[in-house]
ROKOLRO-980034 format. One record per atom (N, C-alpha, C, O, CB): x, y, z. Coordinates in steps of 0.2 Angstrom, whole numbers, plus 5000, padded with zeros to 4 digits. Glycine has a CB too. Layout:
BEGIN
XYZ;...
END
This chain:
BEGIN
515348955088;514948935094;514248945091;514048895088;515148975100;513849005093;513149005090;513049015083;513449055080;512649045093;512548985080;512449005073;511549025073;511148985075;512648925066;511649085072;510849125072;510649135065;511049155061;510849205076;510049115065;509649105058;509049165058;508549155061;509349035056;509149205054;508749265053;508349255047;508649245041;509149335054;507649255048;507249255042;506749325042;506449345047;506749185042;506749365035;506449425036;506149435029;506349395025;506949475039;505849475027;505549505021;506149525017;506649555020;505049565022;506149515011;506649545006;506649615006;506249635009;506449535000;507149645003;507149715002;507649755006;507649815005;506449725003;507949715011;508449755014;509049765010;509249725006;508649735020;509449835012;510049825008;510649795011;510749795017;510149895007;511149775007;511749755010;511949795016;512149755021;512349765004;511949865017;512149895022;511849875028;512149865033;512149955022;511149875027;510649855033;510849785036;510849775042;509849845030;510949745031;511149675034;511849675038;511949635043;511049625028;512349715035;512949725038;513049745046;513349725051;513249775034;512449795045;512249825052;512049775057;512349765063;511549885051;511449735054;511049685058;511749635060;511849615066;510349645054;511949605056;512449555058;513049575063;513249535068;512849545051;513249635063;513649675067;513349675074;513749665079;513849745064;512649705075;512249705081;512149635085;512149635091;511649735080;512049585080;511849515083;512549485085;512549445090;511449475076;513049505082;513749475083;513949505091;514049465095;514249515078;513849565091;513949615098;513549585103;513849575108;513749705098;512949565102;512449545106;512649475110;512649455116;511849545102;512849435105;513149375107;513849375111;514049335116;513249345102;514149425108;514849435113;514649455119;514849415124;515449485111;514349505121;514149535127;513649485131;513849475137;513649605126;513149445129;512649415133;512949345134;512849315140;511849405129;513349305129;513649235130;514249225131;514449165133;513449185126;514649285130;515349275130;515649235124;516149205124;515549225137;515349245118;515549205112;516149255109;516149325110;514949195106;516649235105;517049275101;516749295095;516349255092;517649235100;516749355094;516549375087;516649325081;516249315077;516749435085;517349285082;517349245075;517049185076;517149145072;518049235073;516649165082;516349105083;515649115081;515249065081;516449095090;515449175080;514649185078;514449185071;514649225067;514449255081;514049135070;513849135062;513049155061;512649135065;513949045059;513049205056;512249225056;512149205048;512549215044;512149305057;511549175048;511349155042;510749205040;510249205044;511249085042;510749235035;510149285033;509849255027;510149245022;510349345031;509149245028;508649215023;508149275021;507749295025;508249155027;508149295016;507649345012;507049305009;507049265005;508049385005;506449325012;505949285011;505449335006;505249385008;505649265017;505149305001;504649344998;504049345002;503849295005;504449324991;503649395002;503049405006;502449355002;501949335006;502849495005;502449324996;502149284994;502249204997;501849164997;502149294987;502949205000;503149135004;503049145011;503449105014;503949115002;502749185015;502649205021;501949205023;501649245021;502949255022;501749175027;500949175029;500849185038;501249155041;500549085028;500449225041;500449225047;499649225049;499249265046;500849285049;499349185053;498749185054;498349155048;497749165047;498549245055;498649115043;498349085038;498249125031;497949105026;497649075042;498549195032;498549245026;499249265024;499649295028;498149315029;499349255017;499949265015;500149345016;499649385016;500049255007;500749365018;500949435017;500749475012;500649535012;501649435018;500749435006;500749474999;499949494999;499849544996;501049424993;499449455002;498849485002;498649535006;498249575005;498549435003;498949525013;498949575018;499049645015;498649695014;499449555024;499749635012;499949705008;499449745003;499449805002;500449705005;499149684999;498649704994;498049734997;497649774994;498549634988;497849705003;497249725005;497349795011;496849815014;496849665008;497849805011;497949865016;497649925013;497649945007;498649885017;497449965018;497050035016;497550075012;498150075014;496750085022;497350115007;497750155004;497650225008;497050235011;497650164997;498250265009;498350325012;497850385008;497750375002;499050345012;497650435011;497250475008;497750505002;498350515003;496950525013;497450514997;497850544991;498150484987;498250504981;498350584993;498250424989;498650374986;498150344982;498250294978;498950324992;
END
């Protein structure tokens, strides 16, 4: 029934992705009455240099972030 597309920065572990898929599936079951077997979830890992917000690449934002004291 539903196909959910999740785009997020790369770096999540397979365990985190499993937990996310389970949580999204459960939310679809509870809120729209979907069967678990009908929920498709597509996970896309995006590198920060391939994602921009407000005209600025996230990789540039990370490079410009202030360093913590002692770092």
